[in-house]
N, C-alpha and C positions, 0 to 999 in steps of 0.2 A: 504493500500500500504506500510505500515511501517513494517520493520523487527522486531521492538521492540515495547513494549507497549508505548502509548502516554498519557501524562497528559494534560488535558485542563483546563485552568482557565475560568470559565463560563463568568464572567464579562469582562475579557480581550477579549474573543472572540466576545462578543456582541459589545464592544466598537470598535473593529476592523471592524465592519460592517458585521460580519458573521450572516446570516439570517436563519441558520438551526433551525427548529422547536424544535429539541432536546434541544437547549440552553434555550429557553423560558420555556420549560417544566421543565428542571432541576432547573432553577431559582425559579419557582413557588414552587418546592419541598423544597426549602431552601438549595440546594447544592451549594457549592462554586467551587469545582473541580470535574472532572470526569476522570477516566482512561479508555481508550479503548485499548484492547489487541486483536491482530488477532489470530484467531483459524484456523490452517491449518495443513494438512499433506502433506509433500513434496511441490509440486506446486499447490495443490488443496486447495482453500480457502473454509473453512466450515462456517465461520461466525465471530462474534465479541463478546468478553466478555466485558461488561461494568461494572465498579465498581465506586461507589460513595465514594472515599477515598481521603484523603488530601495529601498523599505522596506515592511514588512508589518504591518498591523493585523489580528492573527489573529481576535479576536472579531468584528470587523466583516466580514471576508472570509468567515468561517464562516457568519455570518448570511445574507450574500448568496448563498453557495453552497447553503445549505439551502433558501432560497426558490426559487432557480433550479432546483434539483433537483426540487422538488415540481411546479413548472410544467412542466418537461421531461417528468416522469413522466406527468402528466396528458395532455400533448400526444401523447406516444408511444402511450399507451393508446388515445386517441381515433383516432389515425392507423391503428392496428392494427384497430380496430373498423370504420373506414371501408373499409380494405383488404379485410377479410373480407366486408363487405357487397357491395363491388364484385365480388369473386370469385364470390360466390353469385349475384348478379344476372347476371353473365356466363355462369355455368354453366347457369342456367335458360334464357337466350336461346340458348346453344349447343345445348342439348338439343332445343329447338324446331326450330332450323335443321337439325340432323342427322337429326331424325325425319322431316323432309320430303324427305330425299335419296332418289332413286330410281335413280340411275345412278352408275357408277364415276367419271365426270367430275365430277358434282355433288359426290360425296364428296371428291374431290381438291380441288375449289375451296373447299368448306366448311372442310376441315382447313387448307388453305393460308392461307385468310383469317384464321382464328383464330391460327395460328402467327405470321403477319406482324403482326397488330394487337396481340396480347397478349404474345408472347414475343420479338418482333422477330427471328424466324429463319425460314428456309425449310424446307419438308418435305424431309428427306433420302430416307428410304425406309420403306415399310411392306412387310414380307414376311408371307405367310400360310402357315400350316401345312397341308401336304397331308394326305390321308386316311391316309397311312401313319404319321402322328404323328412322323415323323423329318425329312422334307424340308421346307424353307422356300423358297417361290418368290417372286420379286418381284411386288408387287401394285400399289403406287403409289409414284412418286418424282418429284422435280423435278430435271431434268437441269441447269437453270440454276445450281444450287448448285455444280456440278462443272465450271465453265467452264475452270478451270486444269488439269483432268485428265480431259477428256471421253472420250478413248479408253480410259483405264484404267477409268473408271466404266462405260462401255458394256459393256466386257468382263465386269466383275463383275456388272452388272445383268442380263446375259443368262444368268447361271449360277444354278443352284439350289445351296443349301448345306444342311447338316444340323445338327441340334441339338448336335452335338459340336464344331462350329467354336468355338474358345476364347472369343471375345467373346460369341457367341450363347449359349453355355452359361452364362457368368457372368450374363447378363441373365435367362435363363430360371430360373436357380437363385435369384437375389437380388431380382428385380424391377427397378425403375429404377436404373441404374448411371451414374455420371459417370465418363467415361474421359478422363484427361489424356494427350494424344497424346505429349508429350515424355517424360512419366514412363513411359509404356508402352514407348517406344523405349529409355529408359535401362535398363528391366528386361529388355531383350532380346526384346521381343515383335516377331516378324517378320511378323505377320499381314498379309494383303492389305488389310484394313480400315484398319489403322494406317498402312500405306504410302500408301493413298489419301488419308486425312485429312491426312497430312503434306504430300502433294503439293498438295492443295487449299489448304492454309494455315489 
């Protein structure tokens, strides 16, 4: 939040009751003072430059930080551009691969390959909506993901569910949803999915 670099006396901060883990780490390293300088371009905060030095030359350090911030901003913009280009190239290739799929096994392999290579995860399950618009049946899944809870998974995978199942309803209403298993448990969610995910780890 500072417009200028700040010098911290490590012992003084500790004596004041500052409980930052940084302070204890620096003290173990044998440092007495640290300087923190904000890295920013315009109103955008990029990060902080930390230096283990005894005194501070504010104009010099500000100049270093300004030039470093410009370089970082350029690099980050370039990395983002490259990331988007890679994603676009990947999606074009994936669309070609999936357009060639003719069987359920081929679909499973194509999806599993992209999940492994791009997201570093395994396919959990795809369910499909039945003609009644309410029932969801298992369509594709990878049982190897559930090695720690095979029986529980097999029982659940053999069952149909409907659109009113709580987690299913949240996904259908909101689109992609990130579920934190521990948080769901703390909130008292007793659903079978949550118990399965907890059991799997």
